[in-house]
ZAZA-294837 format. One record per residue (C-alpha): z, y, x; residue number from 1; residue in three letters. Coordinates in steps of 0.2 Angstrom, whole numbers, padded with zeros to 4 digits. Layout:
! residues N
<tifi w="Z" v="Y" u="X" num="NUM" residu="ALA"/>
...
//
This chain:
! residues 132
<tifi w="-0162" v="0397" u="0602" num="1" residu="UNK"/>
<tifi w="-0169" v="0414" u="0601" num="2" residu="UNK"/>
<tifi w="-0157" v="0427" u="0595" num="3" residu="UNK"/>
<tifi w="-0162" v="0444" u="0590" num="4" residu="UNK"/>
<tifi w="-0151" v="0460" u="0590" num="5" residu="UNK"/>
<tifi w="-0141" v="0462" u="0574" num="6" residu="UNK"/>
<tifi w="-0143" v="0444" u="0569" num="7" residu="UNK"/>
<tifi w="-0127" v="0435" u="0568" num="8" residu="UNK"/>
<tifi w="-0125" v="0416" u="0569" num="9" residu="UNK"/>
<tifi w="-0112" v="0408" u="0559" num="10" residu="UNK"/>
<tifi w="-0098" v="0399" u="0568" num="11" residu="UNK"/>
<tifi w="-0102" v="0381" u="0571" num="12" residu="UNK"/>
<tifi w="-0120" v="0383" u="0567" num="13" residu="UNK"/>
<tifi w="-0130" v="0372" u="0580" num="14" residu="UNK"/>
<tifi w="-0146" v="0382" u="0578" num="15" residu="UNK"/>
<tifi w="-0153" v="0398" u="0572" num="16" residu="UNK"/>
<tifi w="-0167" v="0390" u="0562" num="17" residu="UNK"/>
<tifi w="-0175" v="0372" u="0558" num="18" residu="UNK"/>
<tifi w="-0174" v="0358" u="0546" num="19" residu="UNK"/>
<tifi w="-0163" v="0344" u="0553" num="20" residu="UNK"/>
<tifi w="-0145" v="0341" u="0557" num="21" residu="UNK"/>
<tifi w="-0148" v="0331" u="0573" num="22" residu="UNK"/>
<tifi w="-0157" v="0336" u="0589" num="23" residu="UNK"/>
<tifi w="-0168" v="0321" u="0588" num="24" residu="UNK"/>
<tifi w="-0174" v="0325" u="0571" num="25" residu="UNK"/>
<tifi w="-0175" v="0344" u="0573" num="26" residu="UNK"/>
<tifi w="-0191" v="0353" u="0568" num="27" residu="UNK"/>
<tifi w="-0191" v="0371" u="0572" num="28" residu="UNK"/>
<tifi w="-0196" v="0384" u="0559" num="29" residu="UNK"/>
<tifi w="-0213" v="0391" u="0559" num="30" residu="UNK"/>
<tifi w="-0215" v="0403" u="0573" num="31" residu="UNK"/>
<tifi w="-0199" v="0400" u="0581" num="32" residu="UNK"/>
<tifi w="-0207" v="0395" u="0597" num="33" residu="UNK"/>
<tifi w="-0217" v="0406" u="0609" num="34" residu="UNK"/>
<tifi w="-0206" v="0421" u="0608" num="35" residu="UNK"/>
<tifi w="-0206" v="0424" u="0590" num="36" residu="UNK"/>
<tifi w="-0193" v="0420" u="0577" num="37" residu="UNK"/>
<tifi w="-0192" v="0421" u="0558" num="38" residu="UNK"/>
<tifi w="-0179" v="0432" u="0550" num="39" residu="UNK"/>
<tifi w="-0170" v="0429" u="0533" num="40" residu="UNK"/>
<tifi w="-0184" v="0439" u="0524" num="41" residu="UNK"/>
<tifi w="-0198" v="0428" u="0531" num="42" residu="UNK"/>
<tifi w="-0205" v="0442" u="0542" num="43" residu="UNK"/>
<tifi w="-0209" v="0439" u="0561" num="44" residu="UNK"/>
<tifi w="-0202" v="0449" u="0575" num="45" residu="UNK"/>
<tifi w="-0205" v="0447" u="0594" num="46" residu="UNK"/>
<tifi w="-0190" v="0441" u="0604" num="47" residu="UNK"/>
<tifi w="-0181" v="0455" u="0613" num="48" residu="UNK"/>
<tifi w="-0179" v="0455" u="0632" num="49" residu="UNK"/>
<tifi w="-0160" v="0455" u="0636" num="50" residu="UNK"/>
<tifi w="-0153" v="0463" u="0651" num="51" residu="UNK"/>
<tifi w="-0141" v="0453" u="0662" num="52" residu="UNK"/>
<tifi w="-0126" v="0462" u="0669" num="53" residu="UNK"/>
<tifi w="-0128" v="0458" u="0686" num="54" residu="UNK"/>
<tifi w="-0146" v="0458" u="0687" num="55" residu="UNK"/>
<tifi w="-0157" v="0443" u="0690" num="56" residu="UNK"/>
<tifi w="-0158" v="0446" u="0709" num="57" residu="UNK"/>
<tifi w="-0139" v="0448" u="0711" num="58" residu="UNK"/>
<tifi w="-0137" v="0432" u="0701" num="59" residu="UNK"/>
<tifi w="-0149" v="0423" u="0712" num="60" residu="UNK"/>
<tifi w="-0141" v="0430" u="0728" num="61" residu="UNK"/>
<tifi w="-0124" v="0423" u="0723" num="62" residu="UNK"/>
<tifi w="-0129" v="0407" u="0715" num="63" residu="UNK"/>
<tifi w="-0142" v="0401" u="0728" num="64" residu="UNK"/>
<tifi w="-0129" v="0399" u="0742" num="65" residu="UNK"/>
<tifi w="-0117" v="0391" u="0730" num="66" residu="UNK"/>
<tifi w="-0131" v="0378" u="0724" num="67" residu="UNK"/>
<tifi w="-0136" v="0375" u="0742" num="68" residu="UNK"/>
<tifi w="-0117" v="0372" u="0747" num="69" residu="UNK"/>
<tifi w="-0115" v="0360" u="0733" num="70" residu="UNK"/>
<tifi w="-0131" v="0350" u="0737" num="71" residu="UNK"/>
<tifi w="-0126" v="0349" u="0755" num="72" residu="UNK"/>
<tifi w="-0109" v="0343" u="0750" num="73" residu="UNK"/>
<tifi w="-0116" v="0330" u="0739" num="74" residu="UNK"/>
<tifi w="-0128" v="0324" u="0753" num="75" residu="UNK"/>
<tifi w="-0113" v="0323" u="0765" num="76" residu="UNK"/>
<tifi w="-0103" v="0313" u="0752" num="77" residu="UNK"/>
<tifi w="-0118" v="0302" u="0749" num="78" residu="UNK"/>
<tifi w="-0120" v="0298" u="0768" num="79" residu="UNK"/>
<tifi w="-0101" v="0294" u="0769" num="80" residu="UNK"/>
<tifi w="-0102" v="0283" u="0754" num="81" residu="UNK"/>
<tifi w="-0117" v="0274" u="0761" num="82" residu="UNK"/>
<tifi w="-0108" v="0271" u="0777" num="83" residu="UNK"/>
<tifi w="-0093" v="0264" u="0769" num="84" residu="UNK"/>
<tifi w="-0103" v="0253" u="0758" num="85" residu="UNK"/>
<tifi w="-0112" v="0247" u="0774" num="86" residu="UNK"/>
<tifi w="-0096" v="0243" u="0782" num="87" residu="UNK"/>
<tifi w="-0090" v="0234" u="0767" num="88" residu="UNK"/>
<tifi w="-0105" v="0223" u="0767" num="89" residu="UNK"/>
<tifi w="-0104" v="0220" u="0785" num="90" residu="UNK"/>
<tifi w="-0086" v="0215" u="0783" num="91" residu="UNK"/>
<tifi w="-0090" v="0203" u="0769" num="92" residu="UNK"/>
<tifi w="-0103" v="0195" u="0779" num="93" residu="UNK"/>
<tifi w="-0091" v="0193" u="0794" num="94" residu="UNK"/>
<tifi w="-0078" v="0186" u="0783" num="95" residu="UNK"/>
<tifi w="-0090" v="0173" u="0775" num="96" residu="UNK"/>
<tifi w="-0096" v="0168" u="0792" num="97" residu="UNK"/>
<tifi w="-0078" v="0166" u="0799" num="98" residu="UNK"/>
<tifi w="-0074" v="0155" u="0784" num="99" residu="UNK"/>
<tifi w="-0089" v="0144" u="0787" num="100" residu="UNK"/>
<tifi w="-0084" v="0143" u="0806" num="101" residu="UNK"/>
<tifi w="-0067" v="0138" u="0801" num="102" residu="UNK"/>
<tifi w="-0073" v="0124" u="0790" num="103" residu="UNK"/>
<tifi w="-0085" v="0118" u="0803" num="104" residu="UNK"/>
<tifi w="-0072" v="0118" u="0817" num="105" residu="UNK"/>
<tifi w="-0059" v="0110" u="0805" num="106" residu="UNK"/>
<tifi w="-0071" v="0096" u="0802" num="107" residu="UNK"/>
<tifi w="-0075" v="0094" u="0820" num="108" residu="UNK"/>
<tifi w="-0057" v="0093" u="0825" num="109" residu="UNK"/>
<tifi w="-0053" v="0081" u="0811" num="110" residu="UNK"/>
<tifi w="-0067" v="0069" u="0816" num="111" residu="UNK"/>
<tifi w="-0061" v="0070" u="0834" num="112" residu="UNK"/>
<tifi w="-0043" v="0066" u="0829" num="113" residu="UNK"/>
<tifi w="-0049" v="0052" u="0818" num="114" residu="UNK"/>
<tifi w="-0059" v="0045" u="0832" num="115" residu="UNK"/>
<tifi w="-0044" v="0045" u="0844" num="116" residu="UNK"/>
<tifi w="-0033" v="0037" u="0831" num="117" residu="UNK"/>
<tifi w="-0046" v="0024" u="0828" num="118" residu="UNK"/>
<tifi w="-0047" v="0020" u="0847" num="119" residu="UNK"/>
<tifi w="-0028" v="0019" u="0849" num="120" residu="UNK"/>
<tifi w="-0027" v="0007" u="0834" num="121" residu="UNK"/>
<tifi w="-0041" v="-0004" u="0842" num="122" residu="UNK"/>
<tifi w="-0031" v="-0004" u="0858" num="123" residu="UNK"/>
<tifi w="-0015" v="-0010" u="0849" num="124" residu="UNK"/>
<tifi w="-0025" v="-0023" u="0840" num="125" residu="UNK"/>
<tifi w="-0034" v="-0029" u="0855" num="126" residu="UNK"/>
<tifi w="-0017" v="-0030" u="0865" num="127" residu="UNK"/>
<tifi w="-0010" v="-0039" u="0851" num="128" residu="UNK"/>
<tifi w="-0024" v="-0052" u="0851" num="129" residu="UNK"/>
<tifi w="-0023" v="-0054" u="0869" num="130" residu="UNK"/>
<tifi w="-0004" v="-0059" u="0868" num="131" residu="UNK"/>
<tifi w="-0007" v="-0072" u="0855" num="132" residu="UNK"/>
//
């Protein structure tokens, strides 16, 4: 939006000029782009350069370190998050592997126990048949 000195924008107005109520359907008024704007009387004026109070250099000198700190902080946070995700994935894989190992060892133990019980029953039946 290009504002000119002395031009007031009504409270709640979303734009200075145009023909639509939404941003997706907005069409700027003729000459509104490229540094020109139309006034209420249809005449065209060049946009005015505004002064910043601190100057652009001072703003850059103050904002650039803050932006770099924020980016570094985000990078460190991303590294910590990815480390934690990798740990979670590794622990999930270890848990699944331990579950599979428990199942396999339980089957092996149960088969050995069944085999021993069967052998004892065969000994008992064999001893019983020998006495008869």
